[in-house]
C-alpha positions, 0 to 999 in steps of 0.5 A: 452444874452451873446455876441455871438462873444465874444470868436471868436476873442480871446479865453478866459477862462470863470469862472463857478460857482460851482453850474453850474459845469455841464454846458459846454461852447463851442466856436461856430466855424461853423459861422467863425469870426465876428467883433462884435457879438450881439443880439442872439435870439433862434427860437424854431420852427426852432431850430435855432439861429439868431444874428448880426455882428453889425459892418459888418452889417450882419445877421447870422443864425445857425442850430446847429443840422445840423451845417448849417450856413447862413448869409445875408447883408441888403441893405444900408451898415449900422450897424446892432444893433439888430435882434428881431423875429416878433411874429407869422410872420415867416421869419420876423424880426425887426432890428436896421439899423444905426438909423432906426428901420426896418421890414426885411424879410429873409427865412434864405437862400436867400437875405433878403429884407427891407419891410419898416422903422418903425421909425427913430432917427434923429441925425447928420449922422454918430454920433450915431447908434442903439445898443442892442434891445429887445421886452418886455412881451407886445411885445413892442420893446425897443432899445438904441443908442450910439456914433459911435466914439468907433467903429472907435477907438476914445473916444466917446462923453459921454452920447449922446445916449438915450433909445427908444421904438417903438410905432405906431407913431414911436420911443419914447424917454424915457431915455436921457444921455446914454453912451452905451445902452445895456442889457434889461430884464423884470419881472412883472412891472419892467424893468432892463436896462444896460448903460454899461458906468455906470457899473451897472444894473438899474431898472425902474418901468414900466407901462405895458399898456403905457410903461411909466418908473419911479423910476430909481434905481441901483440894482447892481454895478459891481465894488462895488461888485468886479465883473470884466468887463463891464455889456453888454448883459442881460437876466432873468430866470424863477425865476427872476435871472438876467444873465449879460454878462461881457465884458472884464470880461470873465464871465456871472454873475448871 
């Protein structure tokens, strides 16, 4: 949920709610520095954390109990937008490689392999890439795109990204005019979504079987509520509280 690499390049003080005063925020150093840490997933059966270094195109694995860190670079020299473990298929992940959604096999030790491309977004080469991605409670993958200009230190062309789901026939577009597609979370028949450029958390009504979205509305605007930073990664807890990582805000907001 939080950007894994957010404090590896520069130390920052994170604000902590008094109710969470006992929670310890620690800098992870075993894996070293990353260019842009994204998309953490904890695999309980392995007691291991997986995440990507998006710009470097590297997949990381950390076993905290032993401190062992390994990494692998998928072939193709593409950005690696997200990694999502495949249910009941050990060592298999769905990843965002540039503008491809691919099935990747990695045992956490040896070099990974791309088994097949599951779907692709067609755009001018080098203009867009996948950013954040996650699976909904039905197991359907959702992922969004954004301009690559910002990766090169150039002002991005606004709102040229989109939000997609992965279906049997390939990728399906649901939302247009997206600036920086980011956090996703679900509760019952509601999908929460962050376009970082908009500075807010939105909600959609979701038809679980078909994946159709409707009724988009804003549920929380950071600026209007005095929350610093830009909304980025997001997750939801067991009682329905959203937790939003605030890029350039040095905090996780509930």
